[in-house]
BASE-763580 format. One record per residue (C-alpha): x, y, z. Coordinates in steps of 0.25 Angstrom, whole numbers. Layout:
REM residues N
PT X Y Z;
...
This chain:
REM residues 568
PT 232 -198 187;
PT 239 -188 178;
PT 235 -186 164;
PT 239 -176 153;
PT 230 -166 148;
PT 228 -173 135;
PT 224 -186 143;
PT 214 -178 151;
PT 208 -173 139;
PT 206 -188 135;
PT 200 -191 148;
PT 191 -180 149;
PT 185 -183 135;
PT 183 -197 140;
PT 175 -192 152;
PT 166 -184 143;
PT 163 -197 135;
PT 170 -192 123;
PT 174 -204 113;
PT 176 -196 100;
PT 185 -184 97;
PT 187 -177 84;
PT 200 -169 81;
PT 213 -166 75;
PT 227 -166 82;
PT 238 -156 82;
PT 250 -151 90;
PT 243 -145 103;
PT 233 -156 105;
PT 243 -168 103;
PT 243 -171 117;
PT 228 -174 117;
PT 229 -182 104;
PT 241 -190 111;
PT 232 -193 122;
PT 220 -196 113;
PT 229 -207 106;
PT 230 -214 120;
PT 215 -213 121;
PT 212 -218 107;
PT 204 -229 113;
PT 194 -219 120;
PT 192 -209 109;
PT 188 -209 94;
PT 196 -197 88;
PT 192 -193 74;
PT 203 -185 67;
PT 197 -176 57;
PT 203 -169 45;
PT 202 -155 51;
PT 199 -149 65;
PT 186 -143 59;
PT 181 -157 55;
PT 184 -162 69;
PT 176 -151 75;
PT 164 -154 66;
PT 165 -169 69;
PT 165 -166 84;
PT 153 -157 82;
PT 146 -168 73;
PT 149 -178 83;
PT 143 -170 95;
PT 130 -166 87;
PT 127 -180 82;
PT 130 -187 96;
PT 126 -176 106;
PT 140 -178 112;
PT 151 -168 114;
PT 161 -168 102;
PT 176 -167 104;
PT 186 -161 95;
PT 201 -160 96;
PT 210 -150 89;
PT 224 -144 91;
PT 227 -129 92;
PT 228 -118 82;
PT 222 -122 69;
PT 217 -135 74;
PT 209 -127 85;
PT 204 -116 75;
PT 200 -127 65;
PT 190 -131 75;
PT 183 -117 76;
PT 173 -119 65;
PT 169 -133 71;
PT 168 -126 85;
PT 159 -115 80;
PT 150 -125 73;
PT 148 -133 86;
PT 146 -120 93;
PT 135 -115 84;
PT 127 -128 84;
PT 129 -131 99;
PT 137 -144 97;
PT 145 -149 109;
PT 160 -151 105;
PT 172 -150 114;
PT 184 -145 106;
PT 198 -148 112;
PT 210 -141 106;
PT 224 -139 112;
PT 232 -127 111;
PT 247 -124 113;
PT 254 -125 126;
PT 253 -115 137;
PT 267 -109 134;
PT 263 -107 120;
PT 249 -100 122;
PT 248 -86 117;
PT 261 -86 109;
PT 255 -89 95;
PT 261 -103 96;
PT 260 -113 85;
PT 245 -117 83;
PT 241 -109 95;
PT 227 -102 95;
PT 217 -97 105;
PT 206 -107 101;
PT 198 -104 114;
PT 197 -89 110;
PT 194 -93 96;
PT 183 -103 100;
PT 177 -95 111;
PT 165 -90 103;
PT 162 -104 97;
PT 163 -113 109;
PT 153 -115 121;
PT 166 -114 129;
PT 181 -116 128;
PT 193 -118 136;
PT 208 -117 136;
PT 214 -127 145;
PT 228 -122 151;
PT 228 -131 164;
PT 228 -146 163;
PT 221 -146 177;
PT 209 -140 171;
PT 209 -148 158;
PT 199 -160 162;
PT 189 -151 168;
PT 189 -141 157;
PT 187 -153 147;
PT 175 -157 156;
PT 169 -143 156;
PT 171 -142 141;
PT 162 -154 138;
PT 152 -150 149;
PT 150 -137 142;
PT 150 -143 128;
PT 138 -152 131;
PT 130 -143 141;
PT 119 -133 138;
PT 120 -129 124;
PT 131 -138 118;
PT 143 -132 111;
PT 158 -133 108;
PT 169 -131 119;
PT 183 -130 116;
PT 195 -134 125;
PT 209 -129 121;
PT 219 -136 129;
PT 234 -131 130;
PT 244 -142 125;
PT 252 -141 138;
PT 239 -145 145;
PT 237 -158 137;
PT 251 -162 141;
PT 251 -159 155;
PT 247 -169 166;
PT 238 -168 178;
PT 229 -177 187;
PT 217 -181 180;
PT 204 -188 186;
PT 194 -194 177;
PT 180 -188 180;
PT 167 -194 174;
PT 159 -184 167;
PT 147 -185 177;
PT 157 -180 188;
PT 161 -168 181;
PT 150 -159 188;
PT 155 -163 202;
PT 170 -163 202;
PT 176 -150 208;
PT 181 -140 199;
PT 175 -147 187;
PT 162 -146 193;
PT 163 -131 194;
PT 167 -131 179;
PT 155 -140 175;
PT 146 -132 184;
PT 150 -119 177;
PT 149 -126 163;
PT 135 -131 167;
PT 131 -117 172;
PT 136 -110 159;
PT 131 -120 149;
PT 120 -128 156;
PT 107 -133 150;
PT 97 -124 156;
PT 84 -130 161;
PT 71 -125 154;
PT 63 -116 162;
PT 49 -123 164;
PT 41 -109 163;
PT 48 -106 150;
PT 44 -120 144;
PT 29 -118 150;
PT 29 -104 142;
PT 33 -111 129;
PT 22 -122 131;
PT 12 -110 133;
PT 17 -104 120;
PT 16 -117 112;
PT 1 -119 118;
PT -2 -105 112;
PT 4 -107 99;
PT -3 -110 86;
PT 9 -110 77;
PT 22 -115 84;
PT 35 -118 77;
PT 47 -125 84;
PT 61 -123 79;
PT 70 -134 82;
PT 85 -130 84;
PT 98 -136 87;
PT 96 -136 102;
PT 86 -147 100;
PT 96 -155 93;
PT 107 -153 103;
PT 98 -157 115;
PT 93 -169 107;
PT 78 -165 109;
PT 73 -173 97;
PT 62 -180 105;
PT 58 -168 113;
PT 57 -159 101;
PT 48 -169 94;
PT 38 -170 106;
PT 38 -155 107;
PT 35 -152 92;
PT 24 -163 92;
PT 18 -157 105;
PT 19 -143 100;
PT 14 -148 86;
PT 23 -138 80;
PT 31 -137 67;
PT 46 -138 70;
PT 57 -130 62;
PT 71 -135 62;
PT 84 -127 63;
PT 97 -132 56;
PT 102 -136 69;
PT 89 -143 74;
PT 89 -154 63;
PT 85 -167 69;
PT 79 -162 82;
PT 65 -165 76;
PT 63 -176 66;
PT 65 -170 52;
PT 52 -177 47;
PT 44 -173 59;
PT 30 -168 54;
PT 33 -155 62;
PT 46 -152 56;
PT 46 -140 47;
PT 61 -141 43;
PT 72 -131 44;
PT 69 -117 48;
PT 77 -104 44;
PT 85 -99 32;
PT 83 -112 25;
PT 71 -117 33;
PT 59 -123 27;
PT 47 -115 23;
PT 39 -123 34;
PT 49 -119 45;
PT 51 -105 41;
PT 36 -102 39;
PT 32 -108 52;
PT 43 -100 59;
PT 37 -87 53;
PT 23 -90 56;
PT 23 -98 70;
PT 18 -92 82;
PT 27 -99 92;
PT 42 -103 88;
PT 49 -112 97;
PT 64 -113 95;
PT 71 -125 101;
PT 86 -124 102;
PT 86 -114 91;
PT 94 -101 91;
PT 87 -94 80;
PT 100 -93 71;
PT 99 -83 59;
PT 97 -95 50;
PT 84 -98 58;
PT 79 -84 62;
PT 83 -77 50;
PT 77 -64 54;
PT 74 -64 69;
PT 65 -53 68;
PT 55 -60 59;
PT 58 -74 64;
PT 45 -81 69;
PT 39 -68 69;
PT 25 -73 73;
PT 30 -82 84;
PT 33 -82 99;
PT 47 -87 98;
PT 52 -97 109;
PT 67 -101 110;
PT 72 -114 117;
PT 87 -114 119;
PT 97 -120 128;
PT 106 -107 127;
PT 100 -94 133;
PT 109 -86 124;
PT 101 -90 112;
PT 88 -85 117;
PT 84 -72 109;
PT 98 -72 103;
PT 92 -72 88;
PT 77 -72 90;
PT 69 -65 101;
PT 60 -76 108;
PT 47 -75 115;
PT 51 -86 125;
PT 63 -95 127;
PT 67 -107 135;
PT 81 -110 139;
PT 84 -125 139;
PT 89 -137 132;
PT 79 -141 121;
PT 77 -155 126;
PT 73 -150 140;
PT 64 -139 135;
PT 57 -148 125;
PT 55 -159 136;
PT 48 -148 145;
PT 40 -143 134;
PT 35 -157 130;
PT 31 -160 144;
PT 22 -147 145;
PT 17 -145 130;
PT 3 -151 126;
PT 0 -156 112;
PT -1 -144 103;
PT -8 -144 89;
PT -4 -135 77;
PT -10 -142 65;
PT -13 -130 57;
PT 0 -123 60;
PT 8 -136 56;
PT 0 -137 43;
PT 3 -123 39;
PT 18 -124 42;
PT 19 -137 35;
PT 13 -131 23;
PT 26 -126 20;
PT 38 -135 15;
PT 47 -141 26;
PT 57 -144 15;
PT 62 -139 2;
PT 58 -146 -11;
PT 68 -147 -22;
PT 65 -148 -37;
PT 71 -162 -39;
PT 76 -165 -53;
PT 81 -178 -58;
PT 96 -179 -58;
PT 98 -168 -49;
PT 100 -168 -34;
PT 93 -159 -24;
PT 97 -157 -10;
PT 84 -164 -5;
PT 86 -176 -14;
PT 100 -178 -8;
PT 95 -177 6;
PT 82 -185 3;
PT 91 -196 -2;
PT 101 -196 10;
PT 89 -196 20;
PT 82 -208 13;
PT 95 -216 12;
PT 102 -213 25;
PT 98 -218 39;
PT 88 -209 46;
PT 97 -206 57;
PT 108 -201 48;
PT 116 -190 54;
PT 118 -178 44;
PT 129 -168 45;
PT 129 -156 36;
PT 138 -145 32;
PT 133 -131 29;
PT 126 -125 17;
PT 115 -129 8;
PT 116 -144 10;
PT 115 -141 25;
PT 101 -135 23;
PT 96 -145 14;
PT 100 -156 23;
PT 93 -150 35;
PT 81 -147 26;
PT 79 -161 20;
PT 86 -171 29;
PT 76 -174 40;
PT 84 -175 53;
PT 78 -184 64;
PT 87 -182 77;
PT 96 -173 84;
PT 111 -174 79;
PT 107 -180 66;
PT 110 -166 59;
PT 124 -160 60;
PT 125 -147 54;
PT 132 -133 57;
PT 120 -125 59;
PT 125 -113 67;
PT 139 -111 61;
PT 136 -116 47;
PT 149 -124 46;
PT 153 -129 32;
PT 161 -141 34;
PT 154 -146 47;
PT 147 -158 41;
PT 158 -168 38;
PT 165 -167 51;
PT 152 -167 59;
PT 147 -179 51;
PT 160 -187 55;
PT 158 -183 69;
PT 143 -188 69;
PT 147 -201 62;
PT 158 -203 73;
PT 148 -200 84;
PT 137 -208 77;
PT 143 -220 70;
PT 130 -228 68;
PT 123 -216 61;
PT 125 -212 46;
PT 131 -198 45;
PT 130 -190 33;
PT 136 -176 29;
PT 129 -167 20;
PT 137 -156 14;
PT 139 -146 3;
PT 151 -145 -7;
PT 155 -132 0;
PT 154 -138 14;
PT 160 -151 11;
PT 173 -145 6;
PT 176 -138 20;
PT 178 -151 28;
PT 178 -162 18;
PT 192 -166 23;
PT 184 -173 34;
PT 181 -184 24;
PT 195 -189 28;
PT 190 -191 43;
PT 177 -197 38;
PT 185 -208 30;
PT 196 -210 40;
PT 186 -213 52;
PT 176 -220 42;
PT 165 -211 47;
PT 154 -214 35;
PT 149 -200 33;
PT 142 -198 20;
PT 144 -184 14;
PT 133 -178 5;
PT 138 -166 -3;
PT 128 -156 -8;
PT 137 -152 -20;
PT 132 -140 -27;
PT 145 -134 -31;
PT 143 -122 -22;
PT 142 -116 -8;
PT 127 -118 -10;
PT 122 -110 2;
PT 130 -98 -1;
PT 127 -99 -16;
PT 112 -100 -12;
PT 114 -87 -5;
PT 121 -81 -17;
PT 110 -85 -26;
PT 98 -80 -17;
PT 105 -68 -11;
PT 117 -64 -18;
PT 112 -63 -32;
PT 119 -76 -37;
PT 133 -71 -34;
PT 140 -84 -32;
PT 153 -79 -25;
PT 162 -91 -21;
PT 152 -101 -19;
PT 154 -110 -31;
PT 162 -123 -28;
PT 166 -127 -42;
PT 178 -134 -37;
PT 183 -147 -31;
PT 183 -157 -24;
PT 176 -168 -30;
PT 169 -173 -17;
PT 168 -188 -22;
PT 183 -188 -25;
PT 186 -181 -12;
PT 178 -192 -4;
PT 186 -202 -11;
PT 199 -195 -8;
PT 196 -197 7;
PT 193 -211 5;
PT 178 -210 4;
PT 167 -213 -6;
PT 160 -202 -14;
PT 149 -200 -24;
PT 144 -188 -32;
PT 129 -188 -35;
PT 119 -179 -43;
PT 106 -187 -43;
PT 98 -193 -32;
PT 100 -207 -37;
PT 115 -205 -36;
PT 114 -199 -22;
PT 106 -211 -17;
PT 116 -221 -23;
PT 128 -213 -16;
PT 121 -213 -3;
PT 118 -228 -3;
PT 133 -230 -7;
PT 138 -221 4;
PT 130 -229 15;
PT 134 -242 9;
PT 149 -237 9;
PT 148 -234 24;
PT 160 -224 24;
PT 161 -209 21;
PT 155 -205 8;
PT 153 -192 0;
PT 141 -190 -9;
PT 143 -177 -18;
PT 129 -173 -21;
PT 128 -164 -33;
PT 117 -153 -32;
PT 113 -141 -40;
PT 122 -128 -38;
PT 110 -119 -35;
PT 102 -128 -26;
PT 97 -120 -14;
PT 92 -122 0;
PT 78 -119 1;
PT 71 -112 7;
PT 80 -100 11;
PT 78 -87 19;
PT 89 -77 18;
PT 95 -73 32;
PT 88 -62 39;
PT 75 -64 32;
PT 62 -69 38;
PT 61 -84 39;
PT 50 -85 28;
PT 57 -76 18;
PT 62 -87 9;
PT 72 -84 -2;
PT 70 -97 -8;
PT 59 -108 -4;
């Protein structure tokens, strides 16, 4: 039976089990949106306020559900508006397929209206990308794109389809996903995708060597990174940590992989890591990094990082090994598979004295609590006590992000959605909407700062229209807080362009979008507002007034030894 290219896109998405699409239409993608109209009973399409919001929503959907997210955009500025969201997904290994459409074949290369080489632009920030010029290759290319996005180390893939391809017709034969690896040319494509992006099986001898190293260690430390979250290896990590009887430090991206209240958790590690985590890293004799790429926010000074330890890195991506920190041993493989092998081979260890030493240091920062004044910890404590335990938390980037990770105890993979690698202000609201769409039975909250919230607050319109009851908490200190903190500590109080002494009034903004809002400056007011938001059952904005010079503590300056705290 003959289908247009646009219809083939719809059919291929159904093959992949897609039921939700985030996007924004425009001229070159109109054929696909026209087909979508006819498939409206098959797909839930979320029209965001901006393409960047759509990208973050598809990303949040993917991170929270473990499925591949899907995002549509038109050519030119529509496609380029996706790039921040694509880079965010790429840096945090989130599987999203972005489908854009470009001008027709006869207009390519002529600086036509809204023409842009989006595959060239996004090449460095996608796992793979394609431009589709031939309708005969369209279906197989879509299938290959999904296989690449979800296989091995997950990541974003972009498909740019020429407009004439979406209008042309060809014979189309439905092909269930389970048959994609055994169907002619497609099988060759899928085999190539599997070879290029496959999940490597752990080498048993490498695992045995790590077991020997653990048996000989007196002061082990495990670092839990985003790879553990991506592989949904929560149970395996818990068993391993308990068998190794080792403290566990958590990276920004590792939040939720080990229960936040586990007696083995030392808290966050790195630039804003807890004293317990950073001191343990500096003094351990064996460091086991699981799904952690040793970014510059963790291994601030690679030369002195874990200087007394044998360093072992477990990662699905061979290119990450020895990239930032030189290792003594490594295992290539998915975190879940490696942990299963380790657990089957490792005998019960005991490190009571080491744990006693590590946990003699604080795992969380304490704040001087003054009546009538909100501290970050008070805000997060109130949220945690009132919200359901399985609440999904999306953050933007800045001080509020670090406070949330320090003080909100995440218990499962996909509970924390944050931009760790790219540091994208404006990520949080779109991601929260995507998470709520993908997890309608869970409470979703959005933790942001007044600086970040300005960037994509237009997505309140999306939240209101689709009645996705996300509760936004703004840590409002009237400044770009993290930048001001650096200016205070490192730039001799020169506050250049960081003071946000201007609108909007966030409560009135919420009301303008048809949502309720409240401004709070005491814990009593906060708790009342949270309860009202839950009872309201719709989108809600809570503007939390905090001190201008509240800091994220501890802090280590970039490039310094991990225990060289500027503030504690």
